[in-house]
N, C-alpha and C positions, 0 to 999 in steps of 0.2 A: 503495501499499499505505499510505504513510502519513496518508495522509486516512481509509482505512477503518480505521486505528487510533485517530485523532481522534473518528470515528464514535461507535467500540466506548468509547473514555474519556468521552464525553459521555455517553453512555447511560448506563456504569456508576456516573459521577457523579451521574445522576439518579437512579438505583436508589441511589446509597448515599446522597443526599440523602433520599430519600424511609424509607427504611429508620432512618435518625436522626430523622426526627420524632417527638418524644417524644408527640404526641397526634395519632390519629387521630377523623375526623369522627364520630362515633357512629351507628349505623347507625338508631336511631329518627330521628335528626334525616334522614336519609336518605329513610326510611318515611315522615316525616311530610311533608315536600316534594311527595313523591308524591302522597299523597292529597289535600295539601292547595289545590296549585296550579290542578289541573282543577276543583276543588270553588269555589275562592272565586270572587267578584265581580270581574268585570273591573278594574273604578279600584284594586283592592286589588292585582290581580297586576299592574296596570301600575306601579304604583308599589313593590312586589318588585323588576320587572325593570330600570327607569329607575335607580333607588338602586342596584341592583347592581353596574351599565355606571357609575354615577358612579364606586364606590369601588373600581373596577377596578386602579386604580395607587397605592392606598394600602392601610395595615393598618387592616382593618375596626375599629371599635371600637363596641362595645355599648352602651355610657352616650351616645356621640354620637349614633347611630341612636337610640337612646331619645328623646334630646330633641328630634332633628329632627323623629323623626314624633308625639311629642306636639304639636307647634304645627300642623299638619299639617293643614287645614281639612277632606280627604276621609276623615280618620281622627278627627274630632272624635266624643266618647262613646265611645271605647273603651276598655276597661278597659287596666291595665298590663301583665294577662297576655294579651290580645289583642296589644296593642304589641311584646311578647316573643314570640310569638308569629309575628309578622311579621318582626321582626327574625331569629329565627331563618331563616327561608323567605329574606330577603333574604342572608344571609350563604353557605347553602347555594348560592344561583344563583351566586354572586362567585364561591365553590371550584370549582361545575362550569365555570366560564367559565374561571377560571384551570385548571382541567385540560385543555380546549378548548387555550388560549392554549399550553399544554407541547407538547401532542399534535404543533401545528403547528409549533412550535420545531424538534421533533426531525426530524418530517417533512424541513422545509425544509431542517435539516443535512445530513441525507441525502442531499438532491437536490444539495445543493452538491457534497459528496465525490465524487459520480457525476458530474458534469460535472466536476470536476478531475482526476477518472481517466483521463477520456475527450480531456482535454486534449492537443495533442501535446507529444512528450518531447524536442522538438530547439529549444526556447527556449534565448533565451541566458541565460548565468548572470547576469546584472544584471536580466533580467526574473523569472527563478526567484526571485532574491531578493526581489524586489519581493514578489510573490504570496505568499513565504511568508511575508514582514512582514506583507501586507495580510490572508492567514488567520490569524494569531496573533491581531491586535489584532479581529478578529470573534470569534472563538472565545474569545478574552478577554471580549467585552462580552454576549455568548452563555453564557458560564458565570455571570459577574455577573446577570442577567438571568436566569436559571435558577435561581440560590441565592433570589433576591428574592423567586422567585415562590413559592420552597418555603417562604419563611420567612412569608412573607403567608397562604399555605395553613396553617401548623402555628399560627399564633395566630388566623386566625378557627377552626380546628378547637377548640381550646380553650376560645374564648368562645363557640362554639355548643353546645359539652358544656355551659358553665357553665348558660348560658342555660335548655337542655333541663331541667335539673333544677329548674329553676323553675315548668317547664310540665309534667311530667310526669304530671299525673293529670287536668290540663287540653286534651289536644290536639281532641280531638273538638268540646269545648264551643269552642274558638278555631276552629278549622274553620267549624263552625253560627254563629257571631258575625259572619265573616266574609261567610259567603253573602251 
C-alpha cells in the first residue's frame, strides 16, 4: 500500500510540476514540426535528430544552437530565418524526446512498485529496513530527474516560443528552403 501511495505521489508531483510550468510550447511550433519534418531533406532531418539527441541532458540554448548551425557545412548558405526554423525543429524534437523519457520513468516506477507489492511480507526487519532506504534513495533520484527534465522542457518551451515569434510569417518559406 505504501508503494502504491509513492506511485500516486510521483504521478501527482509530475502533474503538479507540469501545471507549474509557466510556459507551454506553442501549438504553432508542434504544427510547424509536424509539417516540416516529413517535407525537409534527409540531411537536415538527420541534423535535427542528432542535435536533439546531443542536447538530451542539457538545457538547450537557441543562441548556442544558432552558432553551431551557422558553421555547419551541410547548412551553408541558409538564411538566419532558415536556421531559426531548424532550431525550432531541434527543440521540439528534444521536447518530444523528454516526454518519452518521462513516460518511461513513470511506467518504470509503476512496475517497480507492483513488484514490491508482490514481494513476500515475511522478510526480516533488517532486510525490510534496507529495502525501504534503497527505495527512498531511488525515489529521491527519480524525483530529481523528473524535476530536471521538467525544468529543461520549460526552458525549451520558452525558447521555442521566442524563436517562433521570429519565424511566424516565414514557416512555409523555411520548409521550402529545407527541401
